C-alpha positions as CSV (number, residue, x, y, z in Angstrom):
1,X,0.1,-0.1,-0.2
2,X,1.5,3.5,-1.0
3,X,0.4,6.4,1.2
4,X,0.8,10.3,0.3
5,X,1.3,13.3,1.8
6,X,-0.9,16.7,2.2
7,X,-0.7,17.6,-1.3
8,X,-2.8,20.8,-1.0
9,X,-4.9,20.8,-4.5
10,X,-1.5,20.3,-6.6
11,X,-3.9,17.8,-8.4
12,X,-1.8,17.4,-12.1
13,X,0.7,16.3,-9.6
14,X,-0.9,14.1,-7.8
15,X,-2.8,12.0,-11.0
16,X,0.4,12.3,-12.4
17,X,2.1,10.6,-9.5
18,X,-0.5,7.5,-9.0
19,X,-0.3,6.8,-13.2
20,X,2.1,4.3,-13.0
21,X,0.9,2.6,-10.1
22,X,-0.2,-1.2,-11.3
23,X,-1.9,-3.5,-8.8
24,X,-0.9,-1.5,-5.7
25,X,-4.0,0.7,-4.3
26,X,-3.2,4.5,-2.0
27,X,-3.7,6.3,0.1
28,X,-3.7,10.1,0.9
29,X,-3.4,11.7,4.0
30,X,-5.5,14.2,3.9
31,X,-5.0,17.9,3.2
32,X,-6.4,17.4,-0.4
33,X,-7.4,20.5,-0.8
34,X,-10.8,19.6,-1.8
35,X,-13.5,22.3,-1.6
36,X,-11.0,25.6,-2.0
37,X,-12.4,28.3,-4.6
38,X,-10.4,27.4,-7.6
39,X,-9.2,24.8,-8.0
40,X,-10.7,22.2,-10.1
41,X,-10.0,18.6,-8.6
42,X,-10.7,15.4,-9.7
43,X,-14.7,13.9,-9.2
44,X,-13.8,10.3,-9.9
45,X,-10.0,8.8,-9.7
46,X,-10.7,5.0,-11.3
47,X,-8.0,2.6,-9.6
48,X,-7.9,1.8,-6.6
49,X,-6.8,5.2,-5.1
50,X,-8.6,7.2,-1.7
51,X,-7.7,9.8,0.5
52,X,-8.8,10.9,3.6
53,X,-10.2,14.4,4.8
54,X,-7.5,17.2,6.8
55,X,-8.9,20.1,7.5
56,X,-7.9,21.7,4.7
57,X,-10.7,19.9,2.9
58,X,-14.8,20.7,2.4
59,X,-16.3,18.1,4.2
60,X,-19.4,18.4,2.6
61,X,-17.3,17.9,-1.0
62,X,-14.9,14.5,0.8
63,X,-18.4,12.8,1.7
64,X,-19.4,12.9,-1.5
65,X,-16.7,12.2,-3.2
66,X,-16.5,8.2,-3.8
67,X,-12.6,7.9,-3.6
68,X,-13.3,8.9,-0.3
69,X,-12.0,6.7,2.7
70,X,-14.8,7.9,5.3
71,X,-14.4,9.9,8.8
72,X,-13.5,6.8,10.4
73,X,-13.2,2.5,9.7
74,X,-11.9,0.8,9.2
75,X,-11.8,-1.2,6.1
76,X,-11.0,-5.2,6.2
77,X,-10.2,-5.6,2.8
78,X,-6.9,-3.0,3.5
79,X,-6.5,-4.5,6.3
80,X,-6.5,-0.3,7.3
81,X,-8.4,1.9,10.3
82,X,-8.5,5.7,9.3
83,X,-9.2,8.3,11.1
84,X,-9.8,11.8,8.9
85,X,-9.8,15.6,10.1
86,X,-7.9,17.9,12.1
87,X,-7.6,21.1,13.8
88,X,-7.0,24.7,11.6
89,X,-3.5,26.5,14.2
90,X,-5.2,29.7,11.7
91,X,-8.0,29.6,12.2
92,X,-8.9,33.3,13.0
93,X,-7.0,34.0,9.3
94,X,-9.4,32.7,7.1
95,X,-13.4,32.6,5.9
96,X,-15.4,30.2,6.7
97,X,-16.6,28.0,4.7
98,X,-13.6,29.3,1.8
99,X,-11.1,27.8,3.4
100,X,-12.5,26.8,6.8
101,X,-15.1,24.6,7.8
102,X,-16.2,24.7,11.1
103,X,-17.3,20.4,11.6
104,X,-13.6,19.8,9.6
105,X,-12.4,18.1,12.8
106,X,-14.8,15.1,14.4
107,X,-16.8,16.1,17.9
108,X,-16.1,14.8,20.7
109,X,-18.9,12.1,21.3
110,X,-18.3,10.5,17.6
111,X,-14.6,10.3,19.1
112,X,-15.1,8.6,22.4
113,X,-18.6,6.9,22.4
114,X,-18.0,5.0,18.3
115,X,-14.0,5.5,17.1
116,X,-12.3,4.2,20.0
117,X,-14.7,1.5,20.8
118,X,-14.6,0.0,17.3
119,X,-10.3,0.9,17.3
120,X,-10.6,-0.9,20.7
121,X,-12.5,-3.6,18.7
122,X,-10.7,-4.1,15.4
123,X,-6.4,-3.0,16.8
124,X,-5.6,-2.7,13.1
125,X,-1.9,-3.3,12.2
126,X,-1.9,0.4,10.3
127,X,-3.9,3.3,11.4
128,X,-3.5,6.2,8.9
129,X,-4.8,10.0,10.6
130,X,-4.2,13.3,9.5
131,X,-3.4,14.5,12.3
132,X,-1.0,12.6,15.3
133,X,-1.1,11.7,18.9
134,X,-1.2,13.7,21.8
135,X,2.6,12.8,22.3
136,X,3.8,12.3,18.8
137,X,3.3,15.8,18.3
138,X,5.4,16.8,21.4
139,X,8.1,14.4,20.3
140,X,7.8,15.7,17.0
141,X,7.6,19.3,17.6
142,X,9.1,20.7,21.7
143,X,7.2,22.0,24.0
144,X,8.0,25.5,23.4
145,X,7.1,25.3,19.9
146,X,3.7,23.6,20.2
147,X,2.6,26.9,22.3
148,X,4.4,29.4,20.3
149,X,3.1,27.6,17.0
150,X,0.9,25.3,17.4
151,X,-2.1,27.0,19.8
152,X,-0.9,25.6,23.0
153,X,-2.6,22.0,23.9
154,X,-3.5,18.8,21.8
155,X,-7.2,19.4,19.6
156,X,-10.1,17.5,20.6
157,X,-8.8,14.7,17.8
158,X,-5.4,14.7,18.8
159,X,-6.5,13.5,22.2
160,X,-8.6,11.1,21.4
161,X,-5.9,9.4,19.3
162,X,-3.7,10.5,22.0
163,X,-6.2,7.7,23.7
164,X,-6.0,5.0,21.0
165,X,-2.2,4.4,21.3
166,X,-2.8,3.7,24.6
167,X,-5.2,0.9,24.0
168,X,-3.4,-0.3,20.7
169,X,-0.3,-0.1,19.9
170,X,-0.4,-1.3,15.6
171,X,2.6,-1.9,13.8
172,X,2.1,1.6,11.9
173,X,1.0,4.5,12.2
174,X,1.1,6.4,8.8
175,X,0.0,10.6,8.8
176,X,1.0,13.9,6.8
177,X,-0.2,17.2,8.5
178,X,2.9,19.4,9.8
179,X,4.8,19.4,6.3
180,X,7.6,16.9,7.1
181,X,9.3,13.9,7.7
182,X,10.2,11.7,10.8
183,X,10.0,8.2,10.9
184,X,10.4,7.6,14.2
185,X,9.4,4.8,17.1
186,X,7.1,4.1,19.9
187,X,6.0,2.2,22.2
188,X,6.9,-0.7,19.3
189,X,5.1,1.0,17.1
190,X,6.4,2.9,13.9
191,X,5.4,7.3,13.2
192,X,6.1,8.5,9.5
193,X,5.0,11.5,9.7
194,X,5.0,12.4,5.6
195,X,5.9,15.7,4.1
196,X,4.1,17.6,1.3
197,X,3.6,15.7,-2.0
198,X,5.9,12.6,-0.2
199,X,4.9,9.1,-0.1
200,X,6.1,5.8,1.6
201,X,5.2,2.1,0.6
202,X,4.7,-0.5,3.3
203,X,4.5,-4.3,2.6
204,X,4.0,-5.9,5.5
205,X,4.8,-5.0,8.0
206,X,7.8,-2.7,7.4
207,X,8.0,0.1,5.2
208,X,10.2,-0.6,1.6
209,X,10.5,1.8,-0.4
210,X,10.8,5.9,0.4
211,X,10.8,8.9,-2.2
212,X,10.9,12.7,-1.5
213,X,7.8,14.7,-3.3
214,X,11.1,15.3,-6.0
215,X,11.1,11.5,-7.0
216,X,7.8,10.0,-7.9
217,X,9.1,7.2,-10.2
218,X,8.0,4.3,-10.0
219,X,9.6,0.8,-11.3
220,X,7.5,-2.2,-11.2
221,X,8.7,-5.5,-10.9
222,X,6.8,-8.6,-10.5
223,X,3.6,-7.6,-11.1
224,X,4.4,-5.1,-8.0
225,X,5.4,-1.7,-7.5
226,X,8.0,-0.4,-5.9
227,X,9.1,3.4,-5.2
228,X,12.4,3.7,-5.9
């Protein structure tokens, strides 16, 4: 399975990136760029290509898109748990329903009474979210930068993801949102933060390839797609 980082409306780049994939599903980790005025997004993407929603996606547009995995859930075919949404730290600079959406995060009740129980029941090997558990955010950014630049305490989504992580530690947790590549381990889980337009491929229990944004090169070998 190939995971693709935030693209922020660079749909032509994204379509070029996935066009040579053959048998490997792809999942874009949110901030696809849906719903922004002036961005002509693809209405349907042929093949096994999916995305979740970030804070820079219109929830209404995302929910109506055929390639949208959904707000949260477990995809048995992909063996993948997913949670959409995140908090925009710059919402005070944005216009509601133009480039910011009030329901960018799932609400507290949904996260705690629906998402957490489903996660505990399924105990997935791989999870994809747009943001990450609060403890991982702290590890990536550090306390001073969180307080100065990222709005202080964790969002409702980050708190819920932290609760999920304390319930079950998956093998791999992939996310975006922070616009940098980070590869760290905590309590047996490998956390991978993808940079903008970056991609990785996961096969089995580990990451088997990664590329920076400028190297969207795929090599097909014996019917399987690898990143180079």
